[in-house]
Backbone as JSON, one array per atom type, in Angstrom:
{
  "sequence": "MDETDRQGDAARRRLGFLSLEETAALSRRGILLPDPGSVLVSSDVQLEEDVVLWPNVILQASSHGRIAIGRGTNVFPGTRVVASGGAVTIGSGAEIGEEGGFTIKAGAGDTIAIGDGTRLLGGGSLTMSNRIGRGAQILGPVRCQNCILGDGGTYRDPEPDERAGVLKGSGVARGIEVPQGHVIQAFGLFGEAVMRRQSYFHPKG",
  "N": [[17.09, 4.82, 76.6], [16.49, 7.83, 78.3], [16.89, 9.52, 81.51], [14.64, 11.1, 82.02], [12.66, 9.86, 80.46], [12.58, 7.38, 81.75], [11.62, 8.11, 84.26], [9.14, 9.09, 83.53], [7.92, 6.74, 82.55], [7.86, 5.26, 84.89], [6.03, 6.71, 86.4], [3.79, 6.44, 84.76], [3.31, 3.64, 84.94], [2.82, 3.39, 87.68], [0.4, 4.66, 87.86], [-1.17, 2.99, 86.46], [-1.06, 2.96, 83.7], [-0.04, 2.17, 80.3], [3.42, 1.83, 79.37], [5.52, 4.22, 77.62], [6.72, 2.95, 75.42], [5.07, 0.7, 75.18], [2.66, 1.98, 74.62], [3.23, 3.19, 72.13], [3.53, 0.84, 70.72], [0.95, 0.02, 70.25], [0.31, 0.72, 67.72], [1.03, -1.39, 66.13], [-1.12, -3.02, 66.26], [-2.93, -1.85, 64.67], [-3.89, 0.55, 65.63], [-4.07, 4.07, 65.47], [-1.8, 6.49, 66.28], [-0.77, 9.58, 66.3], [0.91, 10.97, 68.07], [2.24, 9.33, 70.32], [3.51, 9.83, 72.77], [2.01, 11.7, 74.15], [-0.28, 10.48, 74.92], [-2.3, 8.62, 77.18], [-3.0, 5.39, 78.17], [-4.77, 2.89, 79.79], [-3.79, -0.43, 80.75], [-5.64, -2.5, 80.21], [-7.53, -1.54, 78.45], [-9.75, -1.9, 75.72], [-9.22, -1.76, 72.35], [-10.25, -1.44, 69.04], [-9.27, -2.1, 65.61], [-8.04, 0.61, 63.62], [-8.9, 2.66, 65.28], [-8.42, 6.02, 66.19], [-6.26, 7.78, 68.15], [-5.85, 10.84, 69.1], [-3.49, 13.53, 70.03], [-3.02, 14.15, 73.57], [-5.01, 12.58, 74.81], [-6.75, 10.67, 77.23], [-7.3, 7.47, 78.42], [-8.6, 5.78, 80.88], [-8.85, 3.11, 82.97], [-9.9, 1.71, 86.0], [-10.17, -0.01, 89.19], [-11.47, -2.37, 88.38], [-12.88, -1.39, 86.26], [-14.14, -0.91, 82.86], [-13.23, -0.22, 79.53], [-14.08, 0.04, 76.18], [-13.52, 0.51, 72.76], [-14.75, 0.96, 69.52], [-14.08, -0.03, 66.08], [-12.46, 2.29, 63.96], [-13.17, 4.64, 65.27], [-12.72, 8.06, 66.11], [-10.87, 9.67, 68.53], [-10.61, 12.68, 69.83], [-8.27, 15.46, 70.53], [-7.81, 16.32, 73.98], [-9.75, 14.75, 75.12], [-11.12, 12.74, 77.71], [-11.59, 9.61, 79.0], [-12.93, 7.75, 81.51], [-13.2, 4.9, 83.48], [-14.05, 4.02, 86.41], [-14.56, 1.51, 88.06], [-16.89, 1.28, 86.67], [-18.44, 0.9, 83.38], [-17.54, 1.73, 80.08], [-18.56, 1.84, 76.82], [-17.84, 2.4, 73.48], [-18.99, 2.72, 70.24], [-18.41, 1.84, 66.75], [-16.84, 4.01, 64.34], [-17.33, 6.47, 65.57], [-17.21, 9.96, 66.59], [-15.44, 11.57, 68.86], [-15.06, 14.25, 70.91], [-14.18, 16.38, 69.28], [-13.51, 19.86, 68.68], [-12.87, 20.89, 71.3], [-12.6, 18.76, 73.11], [-13.86, 16.08, 75.3], [-15.48, 14.7, 78.16], [-15.87, 11.61, 79.7], [-17.18, 9.71, 82.19], [-17.5, 6.9, 84.1], [-18.57, 5.75, 87.07], [-18.51, 3.46, 89.9], [-20.66, 0.82, 89.2], [-21.93, 2.22, 87.16], [-22.99, 2.5, 83.74], [-22.04, 3.48, 80.62], [-23.06, 3.72, 77.45], [-22.25, 4.16, 74.17], [-23.23, 4.6, 70.94], [-22.64, 3.32, 67.53], [-21.27, 5.58, 65.13], [-21.77, 7.95, 66.53], [-21.59, 11.41, 67.62], [-19.88, 13.47, 69.56], [-19.14, 16.49, 70.79], [-17.35, 19.56, 71.58], [-16.66, 20.01, 74.28], [-18.32, 18.85, 76.22], [-19.82, 16.56, 78.68], [-20.28, 13.22, 79.97], [-21.68, 11.67, 82.67], [-22.47, 9.37, 85.36], [-24.97, 6.92, 84.47], [-25.59, 6.48, 81.03], [-27.22, 6.28, 77.85], [-26.27, 6.66, 74.71], [-27.49, 6.74, 71.71], [-27.13, 4.98, 68.53], [-25.73, 6.98, 66.07], [-26.4, 9.34, 67.41], [-26.11, 12.74, 68.75], [-24.23, 15.03, 70.75], [-23.81, 18.34, 71.15], [-21.76, 20.79, 72.0], [-20.93, 22.35, 75.23], [-22.36, 20.45, 77.14], [-23.55, 19.02, 80.05], [-24.21, 15.85, 80.74], [-26.29, 13.64, 82.5], [-27.46, 10.52, 83.28], [-28.92, 10.22, 80.81], [-30.79, 9.51, 77.77], [-30.41, 9.06, 74.39], [-32.06, 8.57, 71.41], [-31.67, 5.97, 68.88], [-30.75, 6.37, 65.41], [-30.33, 7.87, 62.15], [-27.1, 9.28, 61.21], [-25.62, 12.61, 61.52], [-25.21, 13.11, 58.9], [-27.31, 12.11, 57.51], [-29.76, 12.64, 55.04], [-32.4, 13.14, 55.71], [-33.69, 14.98, 58.18], [-35.52, 14.29, 60.25], [-35.17, 11.64, 60.55], [-32.83, 11.27, 61.75], [-30.71, 10.46, 64.58], [-31.33, 11.09, 68.14], [-30.67, 14.37, 69.55], [-28.8, 16.59, 71.57], [-28.13, 19.97, 72.08], [-26.26, 22.99, 72.6], [-25.72, 24.45, 75.72], [-25.14, 23.67, 79.17], [-26.97, 21.83, 81.71], [-28.09, 18.53, 81.52], [-30.27, 16.38, 82.86], [-31.53, 13.19, 83.33], [-32.78, 13.18, 80.84], [-34.61, 12.26, 77.92], [-34.37, 11.79, 74.51], [-35.99, 11.09, 71.63], [-35.64, 9.44, 68.36], [-35.21, 11.65, 65.61], [-35.65, 14.0, 66.97], [-34.74, 16.97, 68.85], [-33.24, 18.76, 71.51], [-32.55, 22.01, 72.25], [-30.76, 24.04, 74.39], [-29.77, 26.52, 76.83], [-28.75, 26.32, 79.61], [-30.83, 24.77, 81.8], [-31.7, 21.73, 80.53], [-33.98, 20.28, 81.04], [-36.0, 22.14, 81.19], [-36.41, 23.04, 78.7], [-37.77, 23.19, 75.32], [-38.66, 20.37, 73.37], [-38.03, 19.66, 70.01], [-38.85, 18.76, 66.58], [-36.25, 17.68, 64.4], [-36.32, 18.74, 61.88], [-37.26, 21.28, 62.28], [-35.03, 22.85, 62.75], [-33.63, 22.29, 60.51], [-35.0, 22.88, 57.93], [-36.46, 21.84, 54.82], [-35.8, 23.28, 51.69]],
  "CA": [[16.08, 5.62, 77.31], [17.13, 8.74, 79.24], [16.32, 9.54, 82.84], [13.28, 11.67, 81.95], [11.77, 8.81, 79.96], [12.43, 6.36, 82.79], [10.74, 8.66, 85.29], [7.79, 9.14, 82.96], [7.38, 5.39, 82.52], [7.57, 4.85, 86.27], [4.77, 7.36, 86.78], [2.73, 5.79, 83.99], [3.02, 2.33, 85.51], [2.24, 3.56, 89.01], [-0.99, 5.09, 87.67], [-1.89, 1.94, 85.74], [-1.02, 3.19, 82.26], [1.02, 1.56, 79.51], [4.65, 2.61, 79.2], [5.59, 4.9, 76.33], [7.0, 1.95, 74.39], [3.86, -0.11, 75.01], [1.67, 2.82, 73.96], [3.61, 3.27, 70.72], [3.35, -0.49, 70.11], [-0.44, -0.17, 69.85], [0.23, 0.9, 66.26], [1.17, -2.69, 65.48], [-2.46, -3.62, 66.26], [-3.78, -1.06, 63.8], [-4.32, 1.78, 66.29], [-3.34, 5.21, 64.92], [-1.39, 7.43, 67.33], [0.19, 10.54, 65.76], [1.84, 11.43, 69.11], [2.03, 8.41, 71.45], [4.04, 10.36, 74.02], [1.02, 12.54, 74.84], [-1.48, 9.68, 75.14], [-2.26, 7.71, 78.32], [-3.96, 4.31, 77.98], [-4.65, 1.81, 80.76], [-3.33, -1.65, 80.11], [-6.7, -3.41, 79.8], [-8.48, -0.89, 77.55], [-9.93, -2.65, 74.48], [-9.26, -0.87, 71.19], [-10.3, -2.15, 67.78], [-8.43, -1.58, 64.54], [-8.32, 1.92, 63.01], [-9.17, 3.71, 66.26], [-7.44, 7.11, 66.15], [-6.07, 8.47, 69.42], [-5.13, 12.09, 68.84], [-2.71, 13.95, 71.2], [-3.64, 14.58, 74.84], [-6.15, 11.74, 75.13], [-6.58, 9.79, 78.39], [-8.24, 6.36, 78.55], [-8.19, 5.31, 82.2], [-9.73, 2.13, 83.61], [-9.4, 1.31, 87.31], [-11.15, -0.66, 90.07], [-12.19, -3.33, 87.54], [-13.66, -0.71, 85.22], [-13.92, -1.43, 81.51], [-13.37, 0.7, 78.4], [-13.95, -0.61, 74.87], [-13.76, 1.48, 71.68], [-14.91, 0.22, 68.28], [-13.28, 0.22, 64.89], [-12.56, 3.53, 63.2], [-13.59, 5.8, 66.07], [-11.75, 9.12, 66.34], [-10.9, 10.27, 69.86], [-9.9, 13.92, 69.53], [-7.47, 16.01, 71.63], [-8.47, 16.81, 75.17], [-10.8, 13.84, 75.57], [-10.77, 11.87, 78.84], [-12.55, 8.55, 79.24], [-12.57, 7.14, 82.79], [-14.1, 3.88, 84.0], [-13.59, 3.7, 87.75], [-15.54, 0.56, 88.57], [-18.01, 1.22, 85.74], [-18.14, 0.45, 82.02], [-17.76, 2.66, 78.96], [-18.4, 1.24, 75.51], [-18.01, 3.35, 72.38], [-19.11, 1.92, 69.04], [-17.54, 2.07, 65.6], [-17.04, 5.2, 63.53], [-17.78, 7.62, 66.36], [-16.35, 11.14, 66.66], [-15.51, 11.94, 70.27], [-14.23, 15.29, 71.46], [-13.74, 17.46, 68.41], [-13.88, 21.21, 69.11], [-12.77, 21.16, 72.73], [-12.5, 17.58, 73.95], [-15.08, 15.56, 75.92], [-15.19, 13.91, 79.36], [-16.8, 10.5, 79.9], [-16.78, 9.11, 83.47], [-18.41, 5.9, 84.65], [-18.18, 5.3, 88.39], [-18.92, 2.1, 90.28], [-22.03, 0.47, 88.85], [-22.44, 3.01, 86.04], [-22.76, 2.02, 82.39], [-22.19, 4.49, 79.57], [-23.03, 3.05, 76.15], [-22.23, 5.15, 73.09], [-23.41, 3.78, 69.76], [-21.89, 3.55, 66.3], [-21.53, 6.81, 64.4], [-22.14, 9.09, 67.37], [-20.78, 12.63, 67.48], [-19.88, 14.18, 70.84], [-18.12, 17.51, 70.61], [-17.54, 20.87, 72.18], [-16.33, 20.15, 75.69], [-19.35, 18.34, 77.11], [-19.46, 15.43, 79.54], [-21.23, 12.18, 80.35], [-21.41, 11.04, 83.95], [-23.5, 8.42, 85.77], [-25.28, 5.99, 83.38], [-26.18, 7.12, 79.86], [-27.25, 5.53, 76.6], [-26.22, 7.58, 73.58], [-27.8, 5.78, 70.66], [-26.45, 4.97, 67.23], [-25.9, 8.2, 65.3], [-26.82, 10.49, 68.22], [-25.15, 13.84, 68.87], [-24.21, 16.04, 71.81], [-23.08, 19.42, 70.51], [-21.53, 21.89, 72.92], [-20.58, 22.0, 76.61], [-23.56, 19.94, 77.8], [-23.26, 18.04, 81.1], [-25.29, 14.86, 80.69], [-26.36, 12.66, 83.58], [-28.62, 9.62, 83.14], [-29.67, 10.61, 79.62], [-30.96, 8.54, 76.69], [-30.64, 9.63, 73.07], [-32.52, 7.47, 70.58], [-30.97, 5.58, 67.67], [-31.23, 6.9, 64.13], [-29.27, 8.2, 61.2], [-26.1, 10.23, 61.65], [-25.86, 13.98, 61.08], [-25.11, 13.15, 57.44], [-28.54, 11.6, 56.92], [-30.45, 13.77, 54.39], [-33.72, 13.37, 56.32], [-33.46, 15.38, 59.57], [-36.38, 13.63, 61.23], [-34.75, 10.24, 60.67], [-31.56, 11.26, 62.48], [-30.78, 10.1, 66.0], [-31.59, 12.17, 69.07], [-29.62, 15.39, 69.65], [-28.76, 17.66, 72.56], [-27.16, 20.98, 71.67], [-26.28, 24.22, 73.37], [-24.85, 24.37, 76.89], [-25.88, 23.55, 80.42], [-27.08, 20.54, 82.4], [-29.18, 17.65, 81.09], [-30.41, 15.28, 83.83], [-32.68, 12.34, 83.11], [-33.44, 13.59, 79.59], [-34.71, 11.27, 76.86], [-34.66, 12.41, 73.23], [-36.17, 10.02, 70.65], [-35.21, 9.67, 66.99], [-35.82, 12.76, 64.89], [-35.92, 15.14, 67.85], [-33.6, 17.71, 69.38], [-33.45, 19.8, 72.52], [-31.53, 23.05, 72.32], [-30.93, 24.8, 75.63], [-28.63, 27.24, 77.39], [-29.11, 26.28, 81.02], [-31.37, 23.48, 82.19], [-32.37, 21.1, 79.39], [-35.28, 19.82, 81.47], [-36.97, 23.22, 81.05], [-36.43, 23.47, 77.3], [-38.74, 22.57, 74.42], [-38.16, 19.39, 72.42], [-38.56, 19.94, 68.67], [-38.41, 17.93, 65.48], [-35.01, 18.21, 63.85], [-36.63, 19.52, 60.68], [-37.46, 22.68, 62.7], [-33.74, 23.52, 62.58], [-33.08, 21.98, 59.17], [-36.13, 22.76, 57.02], [-36.12, 21.64, 53.42], [-36.22, 24.4, 50.87]],
  "C": [[16.78, 6.52, 78.33], [16.36, 8.76, 80.56], [14.88, 10.09, 82.85], [12.28, 10.63, 81.49], [11.53, 7.73, 81.01], [11.47, 6.85, 83.89], [9.29, 8.72, 84.79], [7.15, 7.76, 82.93], [7.05, 4.89, 83.92], [6.26, 5.45, 86.74], [3.6, 6.72, 86.04], [2.32, 4.46, 84.64], [2.36, 2.44, 86.89], [0.76, 3.94, 88.92], [-1.8, 4.1, 86.83], [-1.91, 2.1, 84.24], [0.1, 2.39, 81.6], [2.25, 2.45, 79.5], [4.6, 3.29, 77.84], [5.82, 3.9, 75.21], [5.77, 1.09, 74.13], [2.76, 0.67, 74.3], [1.96, 2.92, 72.47], [3.37, 1.95, 70.0], [1.9, -0.79, 69.75], [-0.61, -0.03, 68.34], [0.36, -0.42, 65.52], [-0.15, -3.47, 65.47], [-3.44, -2.82, 65.42], [-4.36, 0.18, 64.43], [-3.46, 2.93, 65.77], [-3.08, 6.23, 66.02], [-0.36, 8.4, 66.74], [1.24, 10.98, 66.77], [1.68, 10.55, 70.35], [2.54, 8.93, 72.78], [3.05, 11.19, 74.81], [-0.24, 11.78, 75.2], [-1.28, 8.73, 76.32], [-3.38, 6.68, 78.16], [-3.72, 3.25, 79.05], [-4.43, 0.49, 80.05], [-4.45, -2.54, 79.59], [-7.8, -2.74, 78.97], [-8.54, -1.68, 76.24], [-10.13, -1.67, 73.32], [-9.29, -1.72, 69.93], [-9.48, -1.42, 66.71], [-8.97, -0.26, 64.0], [-8.9, 2.94, 63.98], [-8.06, 4.75, 66.17], [-7.42, 7.79, 67.5], [-5.2, 9.7, 69.16], [-4.4, 12.53, 70.11], [-3.58, 14.36, 72.39], [-4.97, 13.88, 75.11], [-5.8, 10.85, 76.32], [-7.69, 8.75, 78.4], [-7.85, 5.6, 79.8], [-9.23, 4.37, 82.8], [-9.09, 1.7, 84.93], [-10.52, 0.64, 88.09], [-12.07, -1.59, 89.29], [-13.13, -2.65, 86.55], [-13.28, -1.21, 83.84], [-14.17, -0.33, 80.48], [-13.16, -0.09, 77.12], [-14.35, 0.39, 73.8], [-13.72, 0.74, 70.35], [-14.11, 0.76, 67.12], [-13.55, 1.59, 64.28], [-13.04, 4.75, 63.97], [-12.42, 6.77, 66.24], [-11.94, 9.69, 67.73], [-9.99, 11.5, 69.79], [-9.19, 14.5, 70.76], [-8.31, 16.55, 72.78], [-9.58, 15.94, 75.7], [-10.28, 12.94, 76.69], [-11.91, 10.89, 79.06], [-12.09, 7.79, 80.48], [-13.64, 6.12, 83.17], [-13.53, 3.43, 85.34], [-14.63, 2.8, 88.41], [-16.77, 0.44, 87.69], [-17.57, 0.76, 84.37], [-18.47, 1.53, 81.01], [-17.54, 1.88, 77.68], [-18.73, 2.28, 74.45], [-17.98, 2.53, 71.09], [-18.13, 2.32, 67.95], [-17.87, 3.4, 64.92], [-17.56, 6.4, 64.27], [-16.76, 8.75, 66.27], [-16.49, 11.72, 68.06], [-14.53, 13.07, 70.57], [-13.68, 16.33, 70.51], [-14.24, 18.79, 68.97], [-13.92, 21.35, 70.63], [-12.72, 19.98, 73.66], [-13.86, 17.15, 74.49], [-14.66, 14.72, 77.11], [-16.28, 12.87, 79.55], [-16.34, 9.75, 81.14], [-17.86, 8.17, 83.98], [-17.87, 5.41, 85.98], [-18.69, 3.91, 88.67], [-20.39, 1.87, 89.98], [-22.63, 1.22, 87.69], [-22.11, 2.33, 84.71], [-23.03, 3.16, 81.41], [-22.0, 3.78, 78.24], [-23.22, 4.09, 75.06], [-22.22, 4.38, 71.78], [-22.52, 4.14, 68.58], [-22.26, 4.92, 65.71], [-21.97, 7.99, 65.22], [-21.17, 10.25, 67.17], [-20.93, 13.43, 68.77], [-18.78, 15.22, 70.77], [-18.39, 18.73, 71.47], [-17.38, 20.96, 73.68], [-17.4, 19.69, 76.66], [-18.88, 17.17, 77.95], [-20.62, 14.47, 79.7], [-20.79, 11.63, 81.69], [-22.65, 10.24, 84.37], [-23.77, 7.47, 84.6], [-26.0, 6.73, 82.26], [-26.22, 6.14, 78.71], [-27.37, 6.52, 75.46], [-26.33, 6.72, 72.33], [-27.0, 5.96, 69.38], [-26.79, 6.25, 66.46], [-26.22, 9.45, 66.09], [-25.7, 11.53, 68.35], [-25.35, 14.62, 70.16], [-23.27, 17.13, 71.32], [-22.95, 20.6, 71.47], [-21.24, 21.41, 74.33], [-21.81, 21.62, 77.43], [-23.14, 18.88, 78.8], [-24.43, 17.07, 81.2], [-25.17, 13.86, 81.83], [-27.63, 11.84, 83.41], [-29.52, 10.01, 81.97], [-29.75, 9.46, 78.61], [-31.23, 9.31, 75.41], [-30.94, 8.48, 72.12], [-31.66, 7.22, 69.36], [-31.57, 6.26, 66.45], [-30.08, 7.11, 63.18], [-28.28, 9.17, 61.82], [-26.45, 11.63, 61.17], [-25.74, 14.12, 59.57], [-26.39, 12.66, 56.75], [-29.32, 12.77, 56.3], [-31.82, 14.08, 54.97], [-33.55, 13.72, 57.8], [-34.27, 14.59, 60.59], [-36.13, 12.12, 61.32], [-33.4, 10.13, 61.39], [-31.79, 10.89, 63.94], [-31.01, 11.34, 66.87], [-30.39, 13.08, 69.27], [-29.87, 16.28, 70.87], [-27.75, 18.69, 72.08], [-27.37, 22.26, 72.45], [-25.27, 24.14, 74.5], [-25.72, 24.27, 78.13], [-25.93, 22.13, 80.93], [-28.31, 19.79, 81.9], [-29.22, 16.46, 82.04], [-31.68, 14.49, 83.51], [-33.47, 12.67, 81.86], [-33.48, 12.41, 78.62], [-35.16, 11.97, 75.57], [-34.79, 11.31, 72.18], [-35.65, 10.41, 69.27], [-35.96, 10.85, 66.37], [-36.07, 14.0, 65.71], [-34.62, 15.75, 68.38], [-34.08, 18.62, 70.51], [-32.26, 20.75, 72.45], [-31.79, 23.87, 73.57], [-29.63, 25.5, 75.99], [-28.94, 27.43, 78.87], [-29.57, 24.9, 81.4], [-32.16, 22.87, 81.03], [-33.76, 20.6, 79.76], [-36.37, 20.88, 81.33], [-37.15, 23.67, 79.61], [-37.44, 22.67, 76.49], [-38.04, 21.55, 73.53], [-38.82, 19.65, 71.07], [-38.14, 18.84, 67.7], [-37.14, 18.54, 64.89], [-35.24, 19.01, 62.58], [-36.94, 20.98, 61.02], [-36.17, 23.48, 62.47], [-33.16, 23.32, 61.19], [-34.24, 21.82, 58.18], [-35.66, 22.56, 55.58], [-36.67, 22.8, 52.6], [-37.31, 24.01, 49.9]]
}
């Protein structure tokens, strides 16, 4: 190990992250890391088999915070998950941060629960407490605070109105609840936008 690597490991440890060698060793537990040198993972983060950590991902737990990510979830470049005294759980088979990364931050007392098969993309964020149900989607740079998206099918489900709740567009969503089969599209304040059935955007020919 050269001096640069030693300095990098010292900084990692001081900030509560695994060393480069320890990060690379996650592969022996079935975690997929194409570029372990660009990934930062706190020592007590729970990762199940076949989780993919793409380059420039940060998983940071501090102040007794907790992060757990389920089997087969893809965490795409530019994604940052922080649990500073709070808890973040991400289910199996989720897609987090494609098309611009995603930020998930749970402070003291906050709980962010993200279900199986969710899809969060386009540079958005989750802060405070949120429940993003099984199959739900957040599409675009949407800042979510205290939101609930209902469980349902994923975006691959052939019946739009059986899919989970969706937020899409850009702006701020505070205290929003979107049940199964519904979507809010907004460019500004989601609380002022109309909720529609998903079949409105995906009509059958």
